[in-house]
C-alpha positions in Angstrom: -14.7 15.2 50.5 -16.5 16.7 47.5 -13.2 18.4 46.4 -11.5 15.0 46.7 -14.2 13.4 44.6 -14.1 16.2 42.0 -10.2 15.8 41.5 -10.6 12.0 41.1 -13.2 12.5 38.4 -11.0 15.2 36.7 -8.0 12.8 36.9 -10.1 9.7 35.3 -11.5 12.2 32.7 -8.0 13.5 31.7 -6.5 10.0 31.5 -9.5 8.9 29.3 -9.1 11.8 27.0 -5.4 11.2 26.6 -6.1 7.4 25.9 -8.5 8.5 23.2 -6.1 10.9 21.7 -3.3 8.2 21.5 -5.3 5.5 20.0 -5.4 5.8 16.2 -7.5 4.0 13.6 -7.6 3.6 9.9 -10.2 5.3 8.0 -12.4 8.0 8.7 -13.0 11.6 7.0 -10.8 14.6 7.6 -12.7 17.9 6.9 -10.5 21.0 6.4 -11.6 24.5 6.0 -10.2 26.7 3.3 -10.5 30.3 2.8 -12.4 30.0 -0.4 -13.4 27.9 -3.5 -10.7 27.5 -6.3 -11.7 28.5 -9.9 -9.9 25.7 -11.2 -7.6 22.7 -9.9 -5.4 22.8 -13.1 -2.1 23.5 -11.6 -0.5 24.5 -15.0 -3.0 27.2 -15.6 -3.2 28.8 -12.3 -0.8 30.6 -9.7 -3.4 30.3 -7.0 -2.0 29.1 -3.8 -5.5 27.7 -2.8 -5.3 25.3 -5.8 -1.8 24.2 -5.1 -2.7 23.4 -1.4 -5.7 21.2 -2.5 -4.0 19.2 -5.2 -0.4 19.3 -4.0 -0.3 15.6 -3.4 -2.4 14.7 -6.6 0.1 15.8 -9.1 3.9 15.7 -9.5 6.7 17.1 -11.5 9.9 16.0 -12.9 11.8 17.9 -10.1 11.3 19.3 -6.8 13.5 21.3 -4.3 15.7 20.3 -1.6 16.3 22.1 1.7 18.4 24.5 0.1 16.1 25.2 -2.9 18.2 23.3 -5.4 16.3 21.2 -8.0 16.5 17.5 -7.2 14.6 14.6 -9.1 11.1 13.7 -8.3 9.5 12.1 -11.4 12.9 12.4 -13.1 15.6 9.7 -12.5 18.6 11.3 -14.1 19.5 14.5 -15.6 22.5 15.3 -17.9 23.4 18.6 -19.6 25.6 18.4 -22.7 26.5 20.2 -26.0 27.7 23.3 -24.1 24.5 23.7 -22.0 22.2 23.4 -25.0 21.0 19.7 -24.6 19.1 18.5 -21.4 18.6 14.9 -21.4 16.3 13.6 -18.6 15.4 9.9 -18.0 12.0 9.4 -16.0 11.5 6.8 -13.4 10.2 3.5 -14.6 7.1 1.9 -13.4 5.5 5.2 -12.2 1.8 4.8 -12.8 -1.1 7.4 -13.0 -4.2 6.9 -10.8 -6.0 5.5 -13.9 -3.5 2.5 -14.0 -1.5 3.8 -16.9 2.4 3.9 -16.7 4.0 7.3 -17.2 6.1 7.5 -20.4 8.1 10.2 -22.3 5.1 10.9 -24.3 3.2 12.1 -21.3 6.1 14.2 -20.2 6.7 15.8 -23.7 2.9 16.7 -23.9 2.8 18.0 -20.5 5.9 20.2 -20.8 4.7 21.6 -24.1 1.5 22.6 -22.6 3.1 24.0 -19.7 5.1 26.1 -21.9 1.8 27.7 -23.4 -0.3 28.2 -20.3 1.7 28.4 -17.0 3.3 31.7 -16.0 6.9 30.6 -15.6 6.6 28.2 -18.6 5.6 31.0 -20.9 8.7 33.0 -19.7 11.1 30.1 -20.3 9.6 28.1 -23.3 10.7 30.8 -26.0 14.3 29.7 -25.0 13.5 25.9 -26.0 14.3 25.0 -29.5 12.5 21.5 -29.4 11.5 18.7 -27.1 11.3 15.1 -28.1 10.9 11.6 -26.5 14.2 9.8 -27.3 12.6 6.5 -26.1 9.8 5.8 -23.6 11.8 6.7 -20.5 13.9 9.4 -22.0 13.3 13.2 -23.1 15.7 15.5 -24.7 15.2 19.2 -24.4 17.2 21.3 -26.9 17.6 25.0 -25.9 18.5 28.1 -28.3 20.9 29.1 -25.7 22.1 27.8 -22.4 19.8 28.4 -19.4 20.2 27.9 -15.7 16.7 28.6 -15.0 15.1 25.7 -16.8 15.5 23.0 -14.3 14.4 25.5 -11.6 11.3 26.0 -13.6 10.8 22.4 -14.0 10.7 22.0 -10.2 7.9 24.3 -9.7 4.5 22.9 -9.0 3.0 24.2 -12.2 5.4 21.9 -14.2 3.2 18.8 -13.5 2.9 15.8 -15.5 -0.5 14.8 -16.9 -1.5 11.9 -19.0 -0.9 12.7 -22.7 -4.6 12.2 -23.4 -5.7 14.5 -20.8 -3.4 17.1 -22.2 -4.6 16.4 -25.8 -8.2 16.9 -24.6 -7.6 20.1 -22.9 -5.1 21.7 -25.3 -4.6 25.2 -23.8 -8.1 25.1 -22.3 -8.9 23.9 -18.8 -8.1 20.3 -17.8 -11.5 18.5 -17.0 -9.8 15.3 -15.4 -7.3 15.4 -12.5 -5.3 12.3 -13.0 -1.9 12.4 -11.4 0.9 10.2 -10.0 0.9 11.3 -6.3 -0.4 9.6 -3.2 -3.8 11.3 -3.2 -6.6 11.5 -6.0 -9.2 13.8 -6.7 -12.7 12.8 -7.6 -13.8 12.9 -11.4 -15.9 16.1 -10.9 -12.7 18.0 -9.9 -14.3 19.1 -6.5 -12.2 19.5 -3.5 -12.8 16.0 -2.3 -9.4 14.4 -1.9 -8.9 10.6 -1.5 -6.0 8.6 -0.7 -5.0 6.4 -3.8 -5.3 2.6 -3.7 -2.8 1.4 -1.3 -0.5 -0.3 -3.9 3.2 -0.3 -4.7 2.7 2.7 -7.0 1.1 4.8 -4.3 3.6 3.8 -1.5 6.4 4.9 -3.8 4.5 8.2 -4.6 4.0 8.9 -0.7 7.8 8.0 -0.3 8.6 10.8 -2.8 6.4 13.1 -1.3 7.9 12.3 2.2 11.2 12.9 1.0 10.2 16.3 -0.4 8.4 17.3 2.8 11.0 16.0 5.2 13.5 18.4 3.4 11.2 21.4 3.7 10.3 20.9 7.2 13.8 20.3 8.5 14.8 23.5 7.0 11.6 25.3 8.2 10.7 26.3 4.6 7.1 27.0 3.5 5.8 25.0 0.7 7.5 26.1 -2.5 4.5 27.9 -4.2 6.4 30.9 -5.4 4.6 33.9 -7.0 4.3 33.5 -10.9 4.7 29.8 -10.9 
């Protein structure tokens, strides 16, 4: 009899636990342990995987990788190569907003990529081949190369080639970024600690989440790790 009662109790407990696990709710806090404290959350100025893991969904780049590691547009809309490979014309998505509410424009992209070419490991390798970069209009940038390069777009798909607001870049120059304002579905608090928050649930962040979902889906289907390659 005691054995029967114990079995019934165990069954009831199992059903209760299963029900609790299946019931979801909005809100709450997720605490995730990491192996250490990052020295910076400035993606352009570090190759530390720990930094990438923390702010992976805060900032975005013009391009990302598909399941076959081919660059595909993320914040970019279109990309055309002309003039025998010396001219790269990139249009950016319209209506993409930073977490401070400002719309991303070509001025932000130009400032960010110039800094990327000065402080990021891959940027410093590729930027000597760049003749100039300019904003053709609010949603178009043109990169002129000294010689054709098949590596440029791959570099712009790396996590370090993120787009910051121009004023953040101007304030940091080649020093450390002090404010972590991006276009992704997550935000960082103003102190730059490891506290991440979901961005306000508006159309901008829904679109950002969709961009991340597309990127992550391609990675997961292929069974690939996050593209945090050494030297980025």
